[in-house]
C-alpha positions in Angstrom: -241.0 19.2 -78.1 -240.0 18.2 -74.4 -238.2 15.1 -75.6 -236.3 17.0 -78.3 -235.1 19.8 -76.0 -234.5 17.9 -72.7 -233.4 14.3 -73.7 -229.8 14.0 -73.5 -227.5 11.0 -74.0 -224.7 12.9 -72.2 -224.6 16.0 -70.1 -223.9 19.3 -71.8 -220.5 19.6 -70.2 -219.3 16.4 -71.7 -220.2 17.5 -75.2 -218.3 20.7 -74.6 -215.2 19.1 -73.3 -214.9 16.0 -75.5 -215.4 16.9 -79.1 -215.1 13.0 -80.2 -218.8 12.6 -79.2 -219.5 14.5 -82.5 -217.5 12.0 -84.7 -220.8 10.2 -85.6 -221.7 13.2 -87.6 -218.2 13.7 -89.4 -218.3 10.0 -90.4 -222.1 10.4 -91.8 -223.2 7.3 -89.9 -226.4 9.0 -88.9 -226.4 12.0 -91.2 -226.3 12.3 -94.9 -228.4 12.3 -98.0 -229.1 8.5 -98.1 -230.0 8.4 -94.5 -232.2 11.5 -94.8 -234.1 10.1 -97.8 -234.5 6.7 -95.9 -236.0 8.4 -92.9 -238.1 10.7 -95.1 -239.5 7.8 -97.0 -240.2 5.8 -93.8 -242.1 8.8 -92.3 -244.2 9.1 -95.4 -245.2 5.5 -95.5 -246.1 5.7 -91.8 -248.3 8.8 -92.4 -250.0 7.2 -95.3 -250.8 4.1 -93.3 -252.1 6.1 -90.3 -254.2 8.1 -92.7 -255.7 5.2 -94.5 -256.4 3.2 -91.3 -258.0 5.9 -89.5 -260.0 7.2 -92.2 -261.2 3.9 -93.2 -262.2 2.8 -89.6 -264.1 6.1 -89.0 -265.9 6.5 -92.3 -267.7 3.3 -91.8 -270.3 5.1 -89.3 -271.0 8.5 -90.7 -268.4 10.7 -92.5 -266.9 13.4 -90.6 -263.6 15.1 -91.1 -263.5 16.2 -87.4 -263.9 12.7 -86.1 -261.3 11.3 -88.6 -258.9 14.1 -87.7 -259.3 13.5 -84.0 -258.4 9.7 -84.4 -255.4 10.6 -86.7 -254.1 13.1 -84.1 -254.5 10.6 -81.3 -252.8 7.8 -83.4 -249.9 10.1 -84.2 -249.4 11.1 -80.5 -249.6 7.5 -79.3 -247.2 6.4 -82.0 -244.6 9.2 -81.6 -244.5 8.7 -77.8 -244.1 5.0 -78.0 
């Protein structure tokens, strides 16, 4: 959440005084149905890969949903912040 709220490419005053900074949204370069479904699918594939590898690695010893969940959470935190 910290990065989502406080990570800025430009200061706030720049966005308020120069509306051309919003042109990327008007031309649908980074927004739109096709881009949305691309990133949605990409995130789903990553989630399945994380789940598969983490559960496969942990379930070799003794099955425990708590250990597997902790490894999945750790992997997600590391991957998202990388």
